[in-house]
C-alpha positions as a Python dict, from the first residue, in 0.01 Angstrom:
ca = {
    (1, 'M'): (0, 0, 0),
    (2, 'T'): (-32, 307, 220),
    (3, 'I'): (119, 326, 566),
    (4, 'D'): (-78, 485, 844),
    (5, 'P'): (167, 717, 1027),
    (6, 'L'): (-18, 657, 1354),
    (7, 'K'): (43, 284, 1338),
    (8, 'I'): (418, 274, 1272),
    (9, 'P'): (573, 26, 1514),
    (10, 'G'): (773, 188, 1792),
    (11, 'L'): (597, 523, 1790),
    (12, 'N'): (319, 417, 2027),
    (13, 'A'): (96, 684, 1876),
    (14, 'R'): (-277, 659, 1930),
    (15, 'P'): (-560, 879, 1814),
    (16, 'L'): (-654, 1156, 2051),
    (17, 'E'): (-1013, 1156, 2170),
    (18, 'I'): (-1143, 1419, 2411),
    (19, 'S'): (-1495, 1413, 2543),
    (20, 'A'): (-1700, 1723, 2608),
    (21, 'R'): (-1662, 1667, 2984),
    (22, 'Q'): (-1283, 1675, 2962),
    (23, 'M'): (-1285, 2010, 2787),
    (24, 'R'): (-1307, 2316, 3009),
    (25, 'A'): (-1377, 2680, 2945),
    (26, 'P'): (-1078, 2914, 2926),
    (27, 'Q'): (-999, 3082, 3256),
    (28, 'P'): (-1000, 3464, 3256),
    (29, 'H'): (-668, 3632, 3318),
    (30, 'D'): (-614, 3836, 3631),
    (31, 'A'): (-660, 4209, 3588),
    (32, 'Q'): (-320, 4269, 3752),
    (33, 'P'): (-28, 4160, 3531),
    (34, 'A'): (227, 3933, 3695),
    (35, 'G'): (537, 4115, 3567),
    (36, 'K'): (659, 4470, 3540),
    (37, 'S'): (490, 4724, 3319),
    (38, 'F'): (657, 4846, 3002),
    (39, 'K'): (724, 5181, 3166),
    (40, 'E'): (902, 5017, 3461),
    (41, 'M'): (1109, 4793, 3233),
    (42, 'L'): (1210, 5092, 3022),
    (43, 'A'): (1303, 5297, 3329),
    (44, 'D'): (1511, 5007, 3465),
    (45, 'A'): (1693, 4971, 3132),
    (46, 'I'): (1770, 5344, 3117),
    (47, 'T'): (1896, 5337, 3476),
    (48, 'E'): (2124, 5043, 3393),
    (49, 'V'): (2265, 5225, 3090),
    (50, 'Q'): (2329, 5533, 3307),
    (51, 'Q'): (2508, 5318, 3567),
    (52, 'L'): (2731, 5165, 3300),
    (53, 'Q'): (2811, 5513, 3165),
    (54, 'T'): (2902, 5633, 3515),
    (55, 'E'): (3113, 5322, 3577),
    (56, 'A'): (3301, 5377, 3250),
    (57, 'D'): (3359, 5742, 3337),
    (58, 'T'): (3491, 5650, 3682),
    (59, 'T'): (3719, 5383, 3535),
    (60, 'I'): (3866, 5632, 3286),
    (61, 'K'): (3929, 5883, 3565),
    (62, 'R'): (4102, 5611, 3770),
    (63, 'L'): (4316, 5517, 3467),
    (64, 'V'): (4421, 5879, 3410),
    (65, 'A'): (4498, 5921, 3782),
    (66, 'G'): (4721, 5613, 3771),
    (67, 'E'): (4510, 5405, 4008),
    (68, 'I'): (4459, 5145, 3734),
    (69, 'K'): (4759, 5009, 3545),
    (70, 'D'): (4566, 4780, 3312),
    (71, 'V'): (4420, 4968, 3014),
    (72, 'S'): (4204, 4670, 2917),
    (73, 'E'): (3989, 4717, 3230),
    (74, 'A'): (3903, 5070, 3120),
    (75, 'M'): (3842, 4958, 2762),
    (76, 'V'): (3603, 4684, 2876),
    (77, 'A'): (3405, 4931, 3089),
    (78, 'V'): (3385, 5178, 2799),
    (79, 'E'): (3277, 4908, 2552),
    (80, 'K'): (3007, 4779, 2789),
    (81, 'A'): (2872, 5131, 2823),
    (82, 'D'): (2889, 5186, 2446),
    (83, 'V'): (2709, 4863, 2359),
    (84, 'S'): (2435, 4928, 2614),
    (85, 'F'): (2390, 5283, 2485),
    (86, 'Q'): (2373, 5167, 2124),
    (87, 'T'): (2116, 4903, 2220),
    (88, 'M'): (1908, 5163, 2402),
    (89, 'M'): (1919, 5391, 2097),
    (90, 'A'): (1811, 5103, 1869),
    (91, 'V'): (1516, 5029, 2099),
    (92, 'R'): (1430, 5400, 2103),
    (93, 'G'): (1431, 5401, 1723),
    (94, 'K'): (1197, 5101, 1710),
    (95, 'V'): (961, 5259, 1964),
    (96, 'M'): (953, 5584, 1769),
    (97, 'T'): (885, 5398, 1444),
    (98, 'A'): (598, 5207, 1609),
    (99, 'Y'): (457, 5533, 1750),
    (100, 'E'): (470, 5701, 1410),
    (101, 'E'): (300, 5399, 1252),
    (102, 'I'): (22, 5411, 1512),
    (103, 'M'): (-24, 5785, 1452),
    (104, 'R'): (-68, 5720, 1078),
    (105, 'M'): (-348, 5469, 1139),
    (106, 'Q'): (-693, 5584, 1039),
    (107, 'I'): (-978, 5540, 1281),
}
């Protein structure tokens, strides 16, 4: 005895039937993309990394000057800058690898 998976009690599954009238042609996408371009996203990411580097530098200067007593605040700022820089370098490596792969493609 075989069990039809569409007729198992409690699932309320029914076969799907779509007529030709219900189907519609795919709509073309707008020529203008809704989000930012890759160039803009990359520039924003680099700007953010630079801001974190500057913030870490300023925090270290304030620690050395004695304006900050808590060393952990400076360490957190430095680590945030370091992680963002390492991430940016990893992305750069992936972009360069993709570029080299594209350059090796034969036309």
